TIGU-110216 format. One line per 8 residues: number of its first residue (from 1); for each residue z, x, y of C-alpha. Coordinates in steps of 0.02 Angstrom, whole numbers, plus 50000, padded with zeros to 5 digits. Each point is the difference from the previous one (the first is absolute). Layout:
<rs>
NUM	Z,X,Y | ...
</rs>
This chain:
<rs>
1	49979,49988,50017 | 50055,50153,50112 | 49856,50082,49942 | 49892,49817,50056 | 50122,50003,50174 | 49930,50175,50029 | 49812,49965,49986 | 50004,49834,50099
9	50091,50085,50157 | 49851,50156,49972 | 49876,49873,50018 | 50069,49928,50167 | 50076,50151,50056 | 49876,50136,49935 | 49954,50136,50112 | 49885,49940,50128
17	49865,50129,49967 | 49989,49884,49846 | 49865,49847,49971 | 50101,49908,49877 | 50151,49961,50080 | 49879,49919,50133 | 49908,49905,49902 | 50144,49926,49898
25	50078,49932,50169 | 49817,49936,50026 | 50022,49866,49851 | 50142,49939,50052 | 49963,49978,50159 | 49835,49906,49953 | 50144,49909,49872 | 50108,49970,50116
33	49866,49948,50134 | 49920,49877,49874 | 50150,49921,50016 | 50063,49967,50141 | 49779,49950,50050 | 50023,49876,49824 | 50161,49940,50085 | 49910,49961,50176
41	49854,49955,49946 | 50076,49882,49876 | 50094,49903,50150 | 49829,49989,50112 | 49915,49919,49881 | 50164,49877,49954 | 49975,49963,50203 | 49824,49986,50015
49	50003,49887,49864 | 50153,49898,50051 | 49873,49986,50148 | 49817,49978,49963 | 50008,49975,49799 | 49938,50101,49847 | 49860,50095,50117 | 50140,50097,50113
57	49911,50023,50128 | 49879,49844,50047 | 50090,49954,50191 | 49865,49910,50008 | 50049,49856,49922 | 50138,49994,50099 | 50029,49835,50121 | 49957,50063,50169
65	50172,49989,50079 | 50043,50121,49848 | 49880,50110,50084 | 50042,49990,50146 | 50195,50021,49968 | 50010,50126,49848 | 49979,50159,50099 | 50085,49961,50128
73	50167,49943,49903 | 49944,50192,49903 | 50028,50047,50184 | 50156,49905,50039 | 50071,50058,49808 | 49936,50203,50062 | 50092,49979,50160 | 50168,49947,49910
81	49991,50156,49870 | 49969,50089,50139 | 50143,49971,50080 | 50124,50024,49840 | 49939,50157,49994 | 50052,50162,50061 | 49861,50072,50154 | 50006,50185,49844
89	49932,49871,49870 | 49861,49902,50091 | 49863,50144,50007 | 49913,49966,49836 | 49820,50030,49945 | 49836,50101,49949 | 50049,50066,50181 | 50151,50054,49959
97	49992,50074,49842 | 49876,50131,50085 | 50122,50013,50152 | 50144,50034,49877 | 49885,50125,49923 | 49994,50101,50138 | 50132,49973,50121 | 50110,49960,49881
105	49995,50110,49825 | 49947,49887,49886 | 50177,49895,49992 | 49975,49844,50017 | 50146,49875,50015 | 50047,49846,49882 | 50046,49922,50126 | 49844,49988,50067
113	49903,49970,49833 | 50103,49844,49967 | 49984,49914,50165 | 49767,50041,49986 | 50034,49902,49804 | 50080,49835,50122 | 49897,50017,50129 | 49834,50017,49897
121	50036,49842,49895 | 50019,49889,50164 | 49860,50075,50075 | 49882,50012,49869 | 50084,49807,49938 | 49968,49925,50160 | 49833,50033,50043 | 49971,50129,50120
129	49843,50112,49969 | 50081,50162,49933 | 50011,50085,49838 | 50101,50048,49855 | 49949,50184,49995 | 50091,50071,50157 | 50164,49910,49930 | 49946,50067,49820
137	49993,50206,50048 | 50164,49951,50116 | 50081,49948,49858 | 49910,50120,49862 | 50028,50143,50141 | 50175,49982,50013 | 50059,49995,49818 | 49915,50150,49961
145	50090,50083,50144 | 50197,49910,49958 | 49951,50088,49822 | 49951,50162,50073 | 50150,50011,50097 | 50120,49955,49858 | 49887,50154,49917 | 50012,50121,50144
153	49809,50046,49981 | 49973,50101,50165 | 49929,49892,50164 | 49774,50060,49914 | 50068,49941,49864 | 50062,49830,50072 | 49850,49986,50090 | 49891,50000,49846
161	50142,49886,49899 | 49965,49896,50152 | 49797,50012,49938 | 50049,49950,49840 | 50078,49844,50060 | 49881,49937,50097 | 49877,50009,49863 | 50123,49914,49917
169	50000,49846,50085 | 49808,50009,50035 | 49969,50005,49829 | 50111,49854,49943 | 49955,49896,50145 | 49842,50008,49951 | 49957,50067,49836 | 49925,50122,50046
177	50042,50164,49997 | 49843,50112,50036 | 50010,49943,50166 | 50191,50007,50043 | 50000,50209,49929 | 49859,50014,50135 | 50080,49884,50123 | 50169,50112,49982
185	49918,50160,50010 | 49892,49925,50175 | 50068,49902,50102 | 50206,50034,49971 | 50001,50198,49930 | 49856,50011,50093 | 49975,50161,49881 | 49903,50044,49823
193	50107,50108,49881 | 49985,50045,49847 | 50156,50017,49973 | 50035,49835,50073 | 49856,49914,49927 | 50101,49983,49794 | 50170,49914,50073 | 49882,49871,50102
201	49925,49957,49877 | 50109,49992,49876 | 50082,49894,50093 | 49887,49882,50041 | 49928,49967,49835 | 50220,50001,49937 | 49983,49862,50123 | 49829,49907,49958
209	50060,49979,49817 | 50184,49974,50032 | 49952,49877,50126 | 49880,49894,49864 | 50104,49984,49889 | 50116,49911,50075 | 49862,49897,50116 | 49866,50011,49890
217	49826,50001,50069 | 50005,49990,50196 | 49883,50054,50100 | 49978,49929,50130 | 49836,50028,50039 | 49861,49929,49874 | 49912,50143,49917 | 49817,49985,50034
225	49821,50086,49914 | 49935,50022,50180 | 49814,50143,50036 | 49880,50046,50094 | 49817,49906,49965 | 49905,50154,50065 | 50016,50153,50095 | 49870,49900,50103
233	50169,49912,50082 | 50062,50145,50060 | 49939,49967,50180 | 50125,49823,49996 | 50136,50116,49919 | 50005,50119,50173 | 49978,49818,50099 | 50158,49947,49911
241	50096,50134,50014 | 49958,50013,50205 | 50039,49803,49984 | 50177,50039,49943 | 50017,50156,50086 | 50005,49928,50205 | 50112,49833,49896 | 50127,50127,49954
249	49969,50074,50173 | 50018,49828,50100 | 50164,49971,49867 | 50084,50184,50068 | 49981,49948,50178 | 50077,49816,49978 | 50151,50063,49913 | 50021,50116,50142
257	49975,49851,50116 | 50157,49920,49900 | 50090,50152,49990 | 49989,50015,50179 | 50043,49837,50036 | 50137,49978,50150 | 50116,49909,49899 | 50161,50131,49955
265	50109,49854,49920 | 49983,50024,49789 | 50037,49803,49978 | 49867,49929,50131 | 49854,50147,49918 | 50060,49940,49839 | 49987,49809,50066 | 49844,49995,50088
273	49919,50098,49810 | 50047,49842,49936 | 49931,49902,50131 | 49849,50080,49971 | 49988,49996,49868 | 50058,49820,49927 | 49862,49930,50156 | 49852,50079,49920
281	50073,49946,49824 | 49941,49854,50066 | 49804,50036,50025 | 50000,50136,49859 | 50123,49968,49864 | 49929,50161,49916 | 50086,50133,50110 | 50178,49967,49948
289	50086,50122,49866 | 49913,50143,49940 | 49853,49899,49943 | 49969,50062,49833 | 49923,49823,49961 | 49858,50025,50128 | 49954,50166,49955 | 49989,49940,49826
297	49868,49851,50073 | 49929,50130,50109 | 49921,50118,49845 | 49966,49883,49889 | 49893,49934,50137 | 50064,49819,50035 | 50045,49990,50163 | 49825,49989,50109
305	49999,50117,50160 | 50054,49905,50136 | 50147,49946,49946 | 50037,50184,49941 | 49942,50050,50217 | 50140,49845,50064 | 50110,50068,49862 | 49969,50194,50055
313	50012,49973,50186 | 50167,49884,49978 | 50076,50145,49850 | 49972,50123,50148 | 50111,49917,50135 | 50159,49926,49901 | 49993,50196,49915 | 50003,50108,50127
321	50143,49902,50099 | 50099,49989,49817 | 49973,50201,50025 | 50029,50029,50168 | 50132,49864,50009 | 50128,50077,49871 | 49971,49893,49866 | 50063,50122,49838
329	49890,49978,49868 | 49836,50111,49971 | 49836,50023,50051 | 49882,50009,49882 | 49989,49860,49930 | 49908,49920,50140 | 49898,50150,50039 | 49926,49944,49819
337	49992,49850,50094 | 49908,50032,50133 | 49894,50106,49904 | 49923,49882,49855 | 49995,49870,50149 | 49890,50167,50093 | 49900,50029,49836 | 49980,49833,49939
345	49905,49947,50168 | 49891,50189,49992 | 49966,49927,49785 | 49929,49828,50049 | 49893,50064,50152 | 49944,50155,49977 | 49805,50024,49894 | 50049,50079,49798
353	50009,49930,49849 | 50180,50059,49970 | 50140,49870,49998 | 50074,49936,50124 | 50173,50012,49922 | 49968,50179,50005 | 49962,50039,50167 | 50179,49912,50005
361	50089,50120,49908 | 49915,50135,50061 | 50069,49942,50201 | 50169,50005,49894 | 50012,50152,49985 | 49901,50066,50165 | 50137,49902,50094 | 50124,50069,49910
369	49933,50200,50011 | 49943,49985,50205 | 50177,49936,50034 | 50115,50131,49896 | 49867,50136,49995 | 50040,49984,49817 | 49819,49992,49961 | 50048,50070,49802
377	50145,49850,49940 | 49858,49865,50099 | 49879,50054,49861 | 50129,50023,49833 | 50042,49812,50079 | 49793,49958,49974 | 50018,50094,49782 | 50140,49926,49981
385	49934,49792,50052 | 49818,50027,49944 | 50035,50085,49823 | 49821,50083,50040 | 49976,50186,50062 | 49836,49912,50047 | 50095,49954,50168 | 50044,50142,50028
393	49851,50075,50108 | 49993,49849,50074 | 50204,50011,50065 | 49948,50161,50075 | 49842,49988,50101 | 50121,49849,50085 | 50152,50046,50018 | 49936,50201,50038
401	49903,49861,50157 | 50123,49908,50057 | 50129,50186,50011 | 49869,50067,50101 | 49987,49874,50102 | 50172,49940,50046 | 50078,50185,50004 | 49845,50104,50077
409	49897,49895,50105 | 50142,49902,50071 | 50157,50121,49935 | 50106,49882,49950 | 50170,50105,49927 | 50093,49894,49840 | 50064,49840,50019 | 50191,50109,49923
417	49980,50137,50143 | 49960,49850,50133 | 50157,49905,49943 | 50099,50153,49993 | 49941,50056,50188 | 50060,49820,50025 | 50156,50073,49985 | 50023,50172,50053
425	49950,50098,49863 | 49857,50125,49965 | 49960,50043,49856 | 49942,50190,49985 | 49809,49980,49916 | 49949,50175,50013 | 49983,50048,49857 | 50098,50162,50007
433	50140,49905,50120 | 50017,49875,49851 | 50023,50122,49862 | 50137,50062,50098 | 50065,49850,50060 | 50016,49959,49794 | 50110,50147,49960 | 50198,50009,50058
441	50100,50145,50024 | 50121,49944,49897 | 49869,50091,49853 | 50003,50171,50063 | 50182,49969,50006 | 50106,50142,49936 | 50201,50011,49967 | 50057,50190,50016
449	50095,50011,50117 | 50159,49994,50061 | 50086,49882,50125 | 50125,50097,50122 | 50098,49922,50143 | 50069,50104,50114 | 50118,49885,50077 | 50065,49977,49842
457	50108,50176,49910 | 49902,50034,49822 | 50039,50141,49904 | 49841,50134,50032 | 50036,50113,49849 | 49948,49814,49906 | 49854,49990,50076 | 49959,50171,49969
465	50011,49956,49832 | 49889,49841,49987 | 49817,50040,49918 | 49916,49904,50136 | 49887,50113,50090 | 50014,49916,50176 | 50115,49960,50122 | 50017,49825,50096
473	50118,50026,50157 | 50062,49859,50100 | 50059,50044,50178 | 50039,49877,50110 | 49850,49884,50014 | 49862,50116,49938 | 49973,50074,49820 | 49936,50157,49980
481	49917,50083,49805 | 50042,50172,49951 | 49972,50116,49847 | 50172,50036,49900 | 49933,50151,50021 | 50007,50037,50153 | 50194,49942,50020 | 50061,50091,49842
489	49880,50161,50097 | 50117,49937,50174 | 50173,50005,49899 | 49969,50176,49900 | 49972,50056,50180 | 50139,49949,50088 | 50103,50136,50018 | 50167,49939,50111
497	50145,50032,49888 | 50063,49787,50057 | 49946,49875,49898 | 49843,49902,50045 | 49989,49831,49996 | 49837,49916,49945 | 49961,49916,50202 | 50039,50193,50066
505	49882,50091,49877 | 49842,49844,49999 | 50006,49950,50181 | 49912,50155,50058 | 49868,49972,49872 | 49920,49852,50057 | 49894,49983,50123 | 49887,49854,50069
513	49853,50064,49875 | 50101,49951,49848 | 50011,49841,50046 | 49982,49828,49862 | 49943,49802,50084 | 50107,49920,49877 | 49906,49805,50003 | 50080,49845,49977
521	49907,49925,49849 | 49845,50084,49883 | 49828,50029,50106 | 49830,50044,49970 | 49907,50158,49963 | 49894,49920,50178 | 50154,49978,50088 | 50079,50158,49941
529	49848,50106,50064 | 49999,49913,50158 | 50169,50063,50041 | 49979,50169,49972 | 49875,50021,50103 | 50129,49939,50144 | 50147,50077,49935 | 50023,50191,49948
537	50114,49975,49868 | 50028,50059,49830 | 49984,49851,49898 | 50091,49817,49978 | 50148,49912,49914 | 49965,49827,49915 | 50128,49872,49932 | 49925,49988,49829
545	50080,49853,49868 | 50142,50039,49869 | 49951,50208,50053 | 50073,49999,50161 | 49891,50107,50153 | 49856,50093,49959 | 49940,50148,50061 | 49801,50034,50050
553	49958,50161,50060 | 49843,50045,50123 | 49933,50109,49872 | 50020,49909,49863 | 49912,49854,50076 | 49856,50110,50061 | 50002,50073,49832 | 49962,49830,49933
561	49859,49978,50117 | 49910,50172,49972 | 50016,50040,49824 | 49969,49898,49822 | 50159,49950,49962 | 50000,49819,49938 | 50126,49865,50089 | 50013,49952,49844
</rs>
């Protein structure tokens, strides 16, 4: 039994250079995230079933009074939820996850994850024009972060585990493990790494299998076999990409308009979002909720293009209002619906022999790729929904065209970056700075020093006997770094016959060039380098959980950046 316990402990807390503990953690995260998402989906389906019957998303069947009043009721419940929740727990969603990855060392508090669970149920159940992907990412990432903190993973691995939680949640919610993996690496982590692929894939497939075992087949979008009729339709694909790119640009402008709406009160903003959604739903009830029933109907070419045009216009306003006015929910499902409507319109009007449903599917992927700057995740979505590799060529054509229009033609950033900027947060997008912002000083920390406080009498002989080569010396409000060999040499050279105190021996050896900067919390390598540019310091003292203070010298940091020494 003791051998089994030791083996299990090694699996979770093995050396940071080992891939196996991360893969095992990825599987555990997949199971836990799958359980959380299964609970969330079951509760949401229960609410939607009570409202709409077996079709769940059929808000069109509601009376006009319910269509208008349901989003407003949801806004009132959200206002009450915000009133009883501490302010520190109210920030949620995909944007919050990215913010915590770059500015919070990947630590996601449990309270925010619980708030997201309840707030998302209210938003989605009351028909607000939001999706379940943002909440799914928050909940999966929150679970992963808590497990990573419990097992004391270093910050860079905690970041990777958040990616595992994201992939697990997307995979569990939509039964699309490949799209979940690419979404986690392209949108959340914003990097591809050999170390990251194995744990994230393990997490995604574990979550998908576990959730399917609990809920059975639960694909939200109906897989549809669609392919390009012929290469003569390429001009139509290019036109479709340009059209969807323009819709994405318009949507981006509308979101910014509502973000800057001149109302500061959260309660009033939420009520306004509910009134807008309810008013539009009186005439176009398809805009309520995530709209997956409308997406599936469009993919199977059941809706005329004129109705799709009305849905597109109303959904643009309702979704921009929900996102810009702060309704807690995801942005991706509404994007997919906007894209599928735009693509369906193009499919009905452009010449060619391909089915209109193919253009609807391509429009969905192009909208997601253009708004999130995530072309690979968008193309993977097409692959998993079309069940055909033949859809890859048209998907790449339309997604690339829409991205060029949105990202380069109109210089639109990712919607996530826009939302972060409105909150005063700027993510590092330069590859080198981003890499430095994603690694932390604590990963370089050494504990091979003796801490000496000159305000307290300490035994000089006991200090000299310590096997550690460095001394961290506190004098008044300053900290200094000194080699113990320097103290030994000074002790041997002192000529006075009178006993000399430790303070008297050390004080002449200290100067400004030996000073250390003591940080109140861990910092990224980018932050450390910025400090070194401004301060002539020997290094940093940083607090590290359970281990106390850690030492990172200037020489150690420079050596890591200029040598082949691995980070892990």
